[in-house]
C-alpha positions in Angstrom: -44.0 -80.9 -34.9 -46.5 -81.0 -37.7 -49.3 -79.2 -39.5 -52.6 -80.5 -40.9 -52.6 -81.0 -44.7 -55.5 -79.9 -46.9 -56.8 -83.5 -46.8 -57.3 -83.2 -43.0 -54.5 -85.7 -42.2 -51.4 -84.6 -40.2 -48.3 -84.1 -42.3 -45.1 -84.8 -40.4 -42.2 -82.6 -41.2 -38.8 -84.3 -41.3 -35.6 -82.3 -41.7 -33.9 -83.3 -45.0 -31.0 -81.0 -45.0 -28.5 -79.5 -42.5 -30.2 -76.1 -42.7 -33.6 -77.7 -41.7 -32.0 -79.4 -38.7 -30.3 -76.1 -37.7 -33.7 -74.3 -38.0 -35.4 -76.8 -35.8 -32.6 -76.4 -33.2 -33.0 -72.6 -33.2 -36.8 -73.0 -32.8 -36.3 -75.4 -29.9 -33.9 -72.9 -28.1 -36.5 -70.1 -28.8 -39.3 -72.1 -27.1 -37.2 -72.9 -24.1 -35.8 -69.4 -23.6 -39.2 -67.7 -24.0 -40.9 -70.2 -21.6 -43.3 -71.5 -24.3 -41.9 -74.9 -23.6 -41.8 -75.9 -19.9 -38.6 -78.0 -19.5 -38.9 -78.0 -15.7 -40.7 -81.3 -15.8 -38.4 -82.9 -18.4 -35.0 -81.5 -17.8 -34.4 -80.8 -14.1 -36.4 -83.7 -12.7 -35.9 -85.9 -15.8 -39.6 -86.8 -16.3 -42.4 -85.9 -18.6 -45.4 -83.8 -17.6 -47.7 -86.8 -17.5 -47.0 -90.6 -17.4 -47.3 -92.6 -20.5 -50.8 -93.7 -21.4 -49.5 -97.1 -22.3 -48.2 -97.5 -18.8 -50.5 -95.8 -16.3 -48.9 -94.3 -13.2 -51.0 -96.4 -10.8 -49.6 -99.6 -12.3 -46.0 -98.7 -12.7 -43.3 -100.4 -10.7 -40.4 -98.4 -9.3 -37.1 -99.1 -10.9 -33.8 -97.3 -10.5 -34.0 -93.8 -9.0 -37.7 -93.1 -9.0 -39.5 -91.0 -6.5 -42.6 -91.9 -4.5 -44.9 -90.9 -7.3 -43.3 -93.6 -9.4 -41.5 -91.2 -11.7 -37.9 -91.5 -12.6 -35.6 -88.6 -11.5 -32.5 -87.3 -13.1 -29.7 -87.4 -10.5 -26.7 -85.1 -10.2 -23.4 -87.0 -10.5 -22.3 -85.7 -7.1 -25.2 -87.6 -5.5 -24.1 -90.9 -6.8 -24.0 -93.5 -4.0 -25.6 -91.0 -1.5 -27.3 -92.8 1.4 -25.6 -96.1 0.7 -24.1 -96.3 4.1 -25.0 -95.0 7.6 -23.6 -91.6 8.6 -23.4 -88.0 7.5 -22.6 -86.8 3.9 -22.2 -83.1 2.9 -22.3 -81.2 -0.4 -21.6 -77.6 -0.9 -23.6 -75.7 -3.6 -21.1 -74.3 -6.1 -22.4 -72.6 -9.3 -25.8 -74.1 -8.5 -24.4 -77.7 -8.5 -23.7 -80.0 -5.5 -20.0 -80.6 -4.8 -19.0 -83.2 -2.2 -17.5 -81.6 0.8 -14.2 -83.0 2.3 -14.9 -85.1 5.4 -12.1 -83.5 7.3 -13.9 -80.2 6.9 -17.2 -81.4 8.4 -18.6 -78.9 10.9 -17.0 -75.9 9.2 -19.4 -73.8 7.2 -18.8 -70.6 5.3 -21.4 -67.8 5.8 -21.6 -67.0 2.1 -22.4 -70.6 1.0 -25.3 -73.1 1.1 -24.9 -76.8 1.9 -26.9 -80.0 1.7 -26.4 -82.4 4.6 -27.7 -86.0 4.4 -27.8 -88.2 7.5 -28.5 -91.9 6.9 -29.6 -94.2 9.7 -29.9 -98.0 9.4 -31.9 -99.9 12.0 -31.2 -103.5 13.3 -33.4 -104.9 10.5 -31.3 -103.2 7.9 -34.0 -100.6 7.0 -32.8 -97.1 6.2 -34.2 -93.7 7.1 -32.9 -90.4 6.0 -32.8 -86.7 7.0 -31.9 -84.1 4.4 -31.0 -80.6 5.6 -30.3 -77.7 3.4 -28.2 -75.1 5.3 -28.2 -71.5 4.4 -25.4 -69.1 5.4 -26.3 -65.6 6.6 -24.7 -64.2 3.5 -25.6 -66.8 0.9 -27.3 -65.4 -2.2 -31.1 -65.8 -2.9 -30.3 -67.8 -6.1 -27.9 -70.1 -4.3 -30.4 -70.7 -1.4 -33.0 -71.5 -4.0 -30.7 -73.9 -5.8 -30.0 -75.6 -2.4 -33.7 -76.1 -1.9 -34.2 -77.6 -5.4 -31.2 -79.9 -5.0 -32.5 -81.1 -1.7 -35.8 -82.1 -3.5 -33.8 -83.8 -6.2 -31.8 -85.8 -3.6 -35.1 -86.6 -1.8 -36.6 -87.9 -5.1 -33.5 -90.1 -5.7 -34.1 -91.7 -2.3 -37.7 -92.5 -3.2 -39.2 -89.6 -1.4 -38.5 -91.3 2.0 -36.3 -88.6 3.7 -37.6 -85.9 6.1 -36.4 -82.6 4.8 -35.2 -79.7 7.0 -34.4 -76.0 6.2 -31.6 -74.8 8.4 -30.5 -71.2 8.9 -27.1 -70.1 10.2 -27.1 -69.4 14.0 -30.5 -71.1 14.4 -30.0 -74.7 13.4 -32.1 -77.5 14.8 -30.8 -79.7 17.6 -30.9 -82.7 15.2 -28.6 -80.9 12.8 -26.2 -79.8 15.5 -26.1 -83.3 17.0 -24.2 -84.5 13.9 -21.1 -82.5 14.8 -19.7 -83.5 18.1 -17.1 -80.8 18.0 -19.8 -78.2 17.3 -20.4 -76.2 14.1 -18.0 -73.4 13.1 -18.8 -70.4 10.9 -16.2 -68.7 8.8 -16.7 -65.6 6.6 -16.6 -65.8 2.8 -17.5 -68.6 0.5 -17.2 -70.0 -3.1 -18.7 -66.9 -4.8 -16.3 -64.6 -3.0 -13.3 -66.5 -4.3 -12.7 -68.7 -1.3 -9.7 -71.0 -1.6 -8.5 -73.7 0.8 -6.6 -72.5 3.8 -2.8 -72.5 3.8 -2.0 -74.3 7.0 1.2 -72.3 7.4 -0.4 -68.9 6.8 -1.1 -66.6 9.7 -4.2 -64.6 10.3 -5.4 -63.6 13.8 -8.9 -65.0 14.4 -11.3 -64.8 17.4 -14.1 -67.3 17.7 -17.1 -67.1 20.1 -18.2 -70.4 21.6 -21.9 -70.5 22.5 -24.1 -73.2 23.9 -23.7 -76.2 26.2 -25.6 -79.1 24.7 -25.1 -78.1 21.0 -22.2 -75.8 20.3 -21.9 -73.1 17.7 -18.5 -71.5 17.0 -18.7 -68.2 15.3 -15.9 -66.0 14.0 -16.1 -62.5 15.4 -13.9 -59.4 15.1 -10.6 -60.0 17.0 -11.3 -57.3 19.6 -12.1 -57.0 23.3 -15.5 -55.5 22.3 -16.5 -58.9 20.8 -16.0 -60.7 24.1 -18.1 -61.1 27.2 -17.6 -62.9 30.5 -20.5 -65.4 30.0 -19.0 -67.3 27.0 -15.8 -69.0 26.0 -13.6 -67.7 23.2 -10.9 -69.2 21.0 -8.0 -67.0 19.8 -6.1 -68.4 16.8 -2.8 -66.7 16.2 -1.3 -69.4 14.0 1.0 -71.7 15.8 -0.8 -71.1 19.1 -4.5 -71.4 19.9 -5.8 -69.9 23.2 -9.0 -70.9 24.9 -10.4 -68.1 27.0 -13.1 -69.1 29.6 -15.4 -66.4 30.8 -15.8 -66.2 34.6 -19.6 -66.9 34.2 -19.1 -69.7 31.7 -20.2 -73.2 32.8 -17.8 -76.1 33.0 -19.5 -78.0 30.1 -19.0 -74.9 27.9 -15.2 -74.9 28.8 -15.0 -78.6 27.7 -16.8 -77.9 24.5 -14.5 -74.9 23.8 -11.4 -77.1 24.2 -12.9 -79.7 21.8 -13.6 -76.9 19.3 -10.1 -75.6 19.6 -8.7 -79.0 18.9 -10.8 -79.2 15.8 -9.5 -75.8 14.6 -6.0 -77.1 15.2 -6.6 -80.2 13.1 -8.7 -78.7 10.3 -6.9 -75.4 9.9 -3.3 -76.1 11.0 -2.9 -79.8 10.1 -2.6 -80.6 13.8 0.6 -78.5 14.2 -0.6 -75.7 16.4 -0.6 -75.8 20.3 -3.8 -75.4 22.2 -3.5 -73.5 25.5 -6.1 -72.9 28.2 -5.7 -69.3 29.2 -4.1 -69.0 32.6 -1.7 -66.1 31.8 -4.3 -63.4 30.9 -1.5 -60.9 30.1 -0.2 -63.2 27.3 -3.7 -63.7 25.9 -4.5 -60.0 25.7 -1.1 -59.3 24.3 -1.8 -61.9 21.5 -5.2 -60.3 21.0 -3.6 -56.9 20.7 -5.7 -55.0 23.3 -7.7 -55.2 26.5 -7.2 -56.8 29.9 -9.1 -59.3 32.1 -10.9 -56.4 33.9 -12.1 -54.8 30.6 -14.0 -57.8 29.3 -17.7 -56.7 28.9 -20.4 -58.3 31.1 -22.5 -61.2 29.9 -24.9 -60.0 27.1 -28.6 -60.1 27.4 -30.7 -62.9 25.9 -30.5 -63.4 22.1 -33.3 -62.5 19.7 -34.4 -66.2 19.4 -35.0 -66.5 23.1 -37.0 -63.3 23.2 -39.0 -64.4 20.2 -39.8 -67.9 21.7 -40.8 -66.5 25.0 -42.9 -63.5 23.9 -44.5 -64.6 20.6 -47.9 -66.2 20.9 -49.3 -68.0 17.9 -52.1 -70.4 17.2 -51.7 -73.8 15.7 -53.0 -73.7 12.1 -53.2 -75.9 9.0 -53.0 -74.4 5.5 -53.4 -76.0 2.1 -50.9 -75.5 -0.7 -52.7 -76.3 -4.0 -52.5 -75.4 -7.7 -56.2 -76.1 -8.5 -56.8 -72.5 -9.3 -54.0 -72.5 -12.0 -51.3 -71.2 -9.7 -50.0 -72.5 -6.4 -51.9 -70.8 -3.6 -51.9 -71.0 0.3 -55.4 -71.2 1.8 -56.3 -71.7 5.5 -58.0 -75.0 6.4 -58.5 -75.1 10.2 -57.2 -74.1 13.6 -56.6 -76.5 16.5 -58.1 -79.1 17.1 -57.0 -80.6 13.8 -58.3 -83.8 12.2 -56.0 -86.1 10.2 -58.8 -86.5 7.6 -58.1 -82.8 6.6 -54.8 -83.9 5.0 -55.7 -84.6 1.4 -53.2 -86.9 -0.3 -53.7 -84.9 -3.6 -52.3 -81.7 -2.0 -49.5 -80.3 0.2 -50.1 -78.6 3.5 -48.3 -76.3 5.9 -48.7 -76.9 9.6 -47.9 -73.9 11.8 -47.3 -75.3 15.3 -47.2 -71.9 17.0 -43.7 -72.5 18.5 -41.3 -71.4 15.8 -41.7 -74.6 13.9 -43.3 -75.1 10.4 -44.0 -78.5 8.8 -44.6 -78.9 5.1 -46.6 -82.1 4.5 -46.5 -83.7 1.0 -49.4 -85.9 0.0 -48.4 -88.9 -2.1 -50.7 -87.9 -4.9 -49.8 -84.2 -5.1 -48.5 -83.1 -8.5 -45.0 -81.9 -9.4 -45.7 -78.2 -9.3 -47.1 -78.4 -5.7 -44.2 -80.5 -4.6 -41.6 -78.2 -6.1 -43.3 -75.0 -4.8 -44.1 -76.2 -1.3 -40.9 -75.1 0.4 -40.9 -71.8 -1.5 -44.5 -71.2 -0.4 -43.4 -72.0 3.2 -40.8 -69.2 2.8 -43.6 -66.8 1.6 -45.7 -67.8 4.5 -42.9 -66.9 6.9 -42.6 -63.5 5.3 -46.3 -62.8 5.3 -46.6 -63.7 9.0 -43.4 -61.6 9.8 -41.8 -64.7 11.4 -38.0 -64.7 11.8 -36.1 -66.1 8.8 -34.6 -68.7 11.1 -38.0 -70.3 11.8 -37.4 -74.1 11.5 -39.1 -75.6 8.4 -39.4 -79.4 8.1 -40.7 -81.2 5.0 -42.3 -84.6 5.5 -44.2 -87.0 3.3 -47.5 -88.9 3.8 -47.2 -92.1 5.9 -43.7 -91.1 7.2 -44.8 -88.4 9.7 -42.8 -88.1 12.9 -44.6 -88.1 16.3 -43.8 -84.4 16.6 -46.1 -83.8 13.7 -48.9 -86.3 14.4 -49.4 -85.0 18.0 -51.3 -82.0 16.6 -54.0 -84.2 15.0 -56.7 -86.3 16.5 
């Protein structure tokens, strides 16, 4: 802070009294609150708007937690030691901060929450690769979903920008995400913002879960009523000390096995292993525990879900779009339709690839600036809305020189 003196030289103001220091503090708060000072580059990501002139960016060496642009990032304490060993790590977003999720609760997700899931792989040469997923529950708030996306970028930066990033939406997760949870994923109502507290293993509350899928299982809590059932799926009825597995007459054998596995997981996670799992043979006992219905009153198998209808009826063209802030604000502009050329991917920008099959890729050039990088996933969301695509459309964020074959196949 300073002002030119009458002689033309700059006079530096130094606080000489407590009041002066207080005044400077008030002014600093005013600048931040009014947006006149942009702290997004210095506070959230822990870096200045431009690299030091004494140490040009191109010549800097990476030290500590620096991203692939060579700039140091500020790491949330909860991310300490993330990615050090192979396997899955999960954080739940609580008050816009990441909080480590207990390992014995892995696979259980609350519909009102957002989560960050990191999978670390180590090859035989000791080289690591990462996948970061930010999972959004169907009832999570817009603010919390935004925080999850930003925290995923922060974790990505901490790991040197190497990870592939995925946006996951409840009920429509990618196969890669579901493959981490051998017992399937289970959805429960509520979440942190609704005052969720850990389950009392001795408490009793009747719960009915629908088990869907054969290769990748989703276990969703539904209203404990005969109207929630059908004869094409398996269901789990949890009545406290007893857990029933109901197998629909049209359900496949593999679905039955997966349902038993999911029931065992509910027993271990929610009842500390003290409940008894029973495969329904006595239908009268099952419907008595449910409180209504009979074997003959179970509704017929439901018609195909909305995702199947969308994937079979929606026809889209493959297209490449540029995400750039060269006009002063981040904009999306069309680049080309298929066939695409790899030379169209400019390292100074970000791009959106619409594959035409319910998949969107966000490509990050190594020389793109911070605002484009931060805004890219948000712009992908806007793109989905403008195109009227379902909110569950899979969005994957990748970086230059680390593109998977599923992405490169669209370029010649």
